[in-house]
C-alpha positions in Angstrom: 9.0 -24.9 -10.3 6.5 -27.6 -11.2 3.1 -26.8 -12.8 1.3 -27.9 -9.6 3.5 -25.6 -7.4 3.0 -22.7 -9.8 -0.8 -23.2 -9.7 -0.8 -23.4 -5.9 1.1 -20.2 -5.7 -1.4 -18.4 -8.0 -4.3 -19.7 -6.0 -2.6 -18.4 -2.8 -2.1 -15.0 -4.4 -5.7 -14.9 -5.5 -6.9 -16.0 -2.0 -5.0 -13.2 -0.4 -6.1 -10.7 -2.9 -9.8 -11.7 -2.5 -9.5 -11.3 1.2 -8.2 -7.8 0.7 -10.9 -6.9 -1.7 -13.7 -8.4 0.4 -12.5 -6.5 3.5 -12.2 -3.2 1.6 -15.4 -3.5 -0.3 -17.8 -6.1 1.1 -20.8 -7.2 -0.9 -19.1 -7.2 -4.4 -18.7 -10.4 -6.4 -15.0 -10.0 -7.0 -14.7 -13.5 -8.4 -16.9 -12.7 -11.4 -17.1 -8.9 -11.8 -15.0 -7.5 -14.7 -16.1 -3.8 -14.5 -15.2 -2.8 -10.9 -14.0 0.7 -11.9 -16.0 1.2 -15.1 -19.3 0.4 -13.4 -18.2 2.5 -10.4 -18.5 -0.5 -8.0 -15.2 0.7 -6.4 -14.2 4.4 -6.3 -10.8 6.2 -6.1 -10.6 5.9 -2.3 -11.2 2.1 -2.6 -8.4 1.9 -5.2 -6.0 3.8 -2.9 -6.8 1.4 -0.1 -6.5 -1.6 -2.3 -3.1 -0.4 -3.7 -1.8 0.1 -0.2 -2.9 -3.3 1.0 -1.5 -5.0 -2.1 1.9 -3.3 -1.7 2.0 -4.3 2.0 0.8 -7.8 1.6 2.8 -8.8 -1.5 5.9 -6.6 -0.8 5.7 -4.9 -4.2 5.8 -1.3 -5.4 3.1 0.1 -7.6 3.8 3.2 -9.6 1.4 6.0 -10.6 1.4 4.5 -14.1 0.1 1.2 -12.7 -3.0 2.9 -11.2 -5.3 2.8 -14.3 -8.8 1.4 -14.5 -7.7 -1.5 -16.7 -5.6 -2.8 -13.8 -8.4 -2.6 -11.2 -11.5 -3.6 -13.2 -11.3 -7.2 -12.0 -9.5 -9.4 -9.4 -7.8 -11.2 -12.3 -6.4 -7.9 -13.6 -5.1 -7.0 -10.2 -3.6 -10.5 -9.8 -1.9 -10.0 -13.2 -0.5 -6.7 -12.0 0.8 -8.3 -8.8 2.5 -11.1 -10.8 4.0 -8.6 -13.2 5.5 -6.5 -10.4 6.7 -9.5 -8.4 9.2 -10.4 -11.1 
């Protein structure tokens, strides 16, 4: 895979993820926020919804061990988790 294709794929993943996040929790600056859980901008019910949407949209399985604040504090952290579980 070329670097351009890889970058396009990452942008597509992020676009889909941001759509999920904006639908689940409108009004949050997901592109810049790095403390979604720590600052209580999203709560446990939001995380459950986000996990369900991620699993359905990206066809991946997330384990209980994956559902920690560090993996959900930012859109980038969630994208990193998606990429890790997609391998």
